[in-house]
N, C-alpha and C positions, 0 to 999 in steps of 0.2 A: 258199634251207632254213633255218631255224628253226632253233636249238640245242637238244640235250636241253631246257637248265633252262626257254629261254620257252616251250618244250613242252607243260611241266608248268604253270607258269604261268595258261600261256593255255586251258589246257583245267580249271584248276579256279577263273580269273574267268569260262568260261564256260555252265560249272555253276552256282556263285550265284547269279551275274545271270541266267540261264532261269529260275533256281528265284524269286525276285524278280521275275520278269515272271511269274510263275503266280498270285502270290500277290498281289500288291498288289491286281489288277481285283475278287476277290474279298472283299477285308477288307471296304471301305464296306459293303458284302453282309450279311457280315457282323456287321456290328456294327449297322444298320439293323432286317435282318431277322428276326433271329433274338436278339436283345439288346436292341430295339425303342428305340435311339439314334437320335433327329431326325435326317436325313440332313442339314438344317444346321447342328446340329452336326460330324455325321461329315466333312461338307468340311470343315474348320477343321481335321484333323490333316495335310492337306496342304500347304497352307502353311506348318505347323510344320516339314514336314519340309523344305518350300523352305531355311527358314529355317537350319534344321541343316544342308542342302547349305552355308549363303552362309556360315556359323562355321565351319565345319570347316576348308577350306581351309590359312586362316594356320597354322593349326598341325600341315599335313603336312609343309613346310620343315623347322620346328626337328626335328620326331620323325624325318624321312628322314636330315638330315645329323647327329642325335644315333643313330638306332640305324641307321640304313642303311636303303637301296630296300628291298632283299630281305624284312628284319625286318619291317620296318612292309608290305609285301605281304602279306606271311604269314598277320603279324599280325592284318589288315582282314580279311583273306579269313578265315581262323578266327574272329572278332568276330562279321563280320554269319554265321557258320554257327551261333553261340551264340547266336546273334541270333534263330534261327528255331527256337530250342528253346524259348526266352524267348515267344517268341508262341505257342507250341501250347501250352505252359504257363499262361498266361495265358487262352486261349481256354479249355481243358479250367474253370480255377478262374473261370470270368466273372471275370475282374478286372474293375475300372472304368474308365471310358472315356480320364481322363485320364492311368491309364497306358500304354493302350496308343499313346496320343497320343507321351508322353514318351518309352517307348521307338523309338520309330519315330524322334522327333527324335535320339535318341540314339545309331540306327545311318546316318541320313542323314546326319550330320559323322562319322562313321565312314566312314565308305565313301566320302566326299570327301575325303577325308588315304588313304581306299585308294587311289584313282582316280591321284592326283597321283604315289606312289610308283610305279604301273603304268605307269606316261607313262612317268615315267626312268625304271624298268628297263626297258621294250620299245627305249624309244631307244637306251640302250647293248647291249644282245645286240643289238640288229638291225647296228648298225653302232658298233661298237666302236672306230673312228678319230679319235668325233667327243667333244669336252667339251661339254657340257652343264648351262649356266644354270638353274636351278631357277625361278621366278618364286613365288608368294606359295600359291596352290594343288599345288605339286610340278611344275608340267609342264614341259617342257622346253622354253622357249619362240626360246634363241639357240643355235645350232649349228657350230662352228667345229672345223679340221681342229685334232690338237693339234700338229702342225707343221707347217709349210708344205712343199709338194711344189716337189721344185726346178723349176725355172724359171718360178715364180707368182708373177714383182715381191712375195716378201713378203721385208721385212729377215729374215734369224733372227739 
């Protein structure tokens, strides 16, 4: 059974991811049909988001080490919620395309940091007896018991 802490974090992450899954397919349509931006130019915003997703993870481990997994996770999820408000205000004010692309780039980098913190938080909450070392993206790649079990053949 999930702990209360991981349950609430999971619900927050689910709602946040669901919201982005709804907006991303319609954003190019909005920019092309309503703003009149060429679809080739609109298509450039998605590789920019991919670059942001590649740049963000190296900073995740540093942030998690300094602030802790929970703070990075909650801050990252709140950051993504704030980006929603910014995108809505930008659409309302007919912001320039480059600003949409810059905000989506920053969002992708922040999401990558948040995702790494989520992996670490989930791993430690679901299996508290594990010691996890994070990779560059904060993901839990190596898990070992904190102390050897009796009869495991490991030196004490």
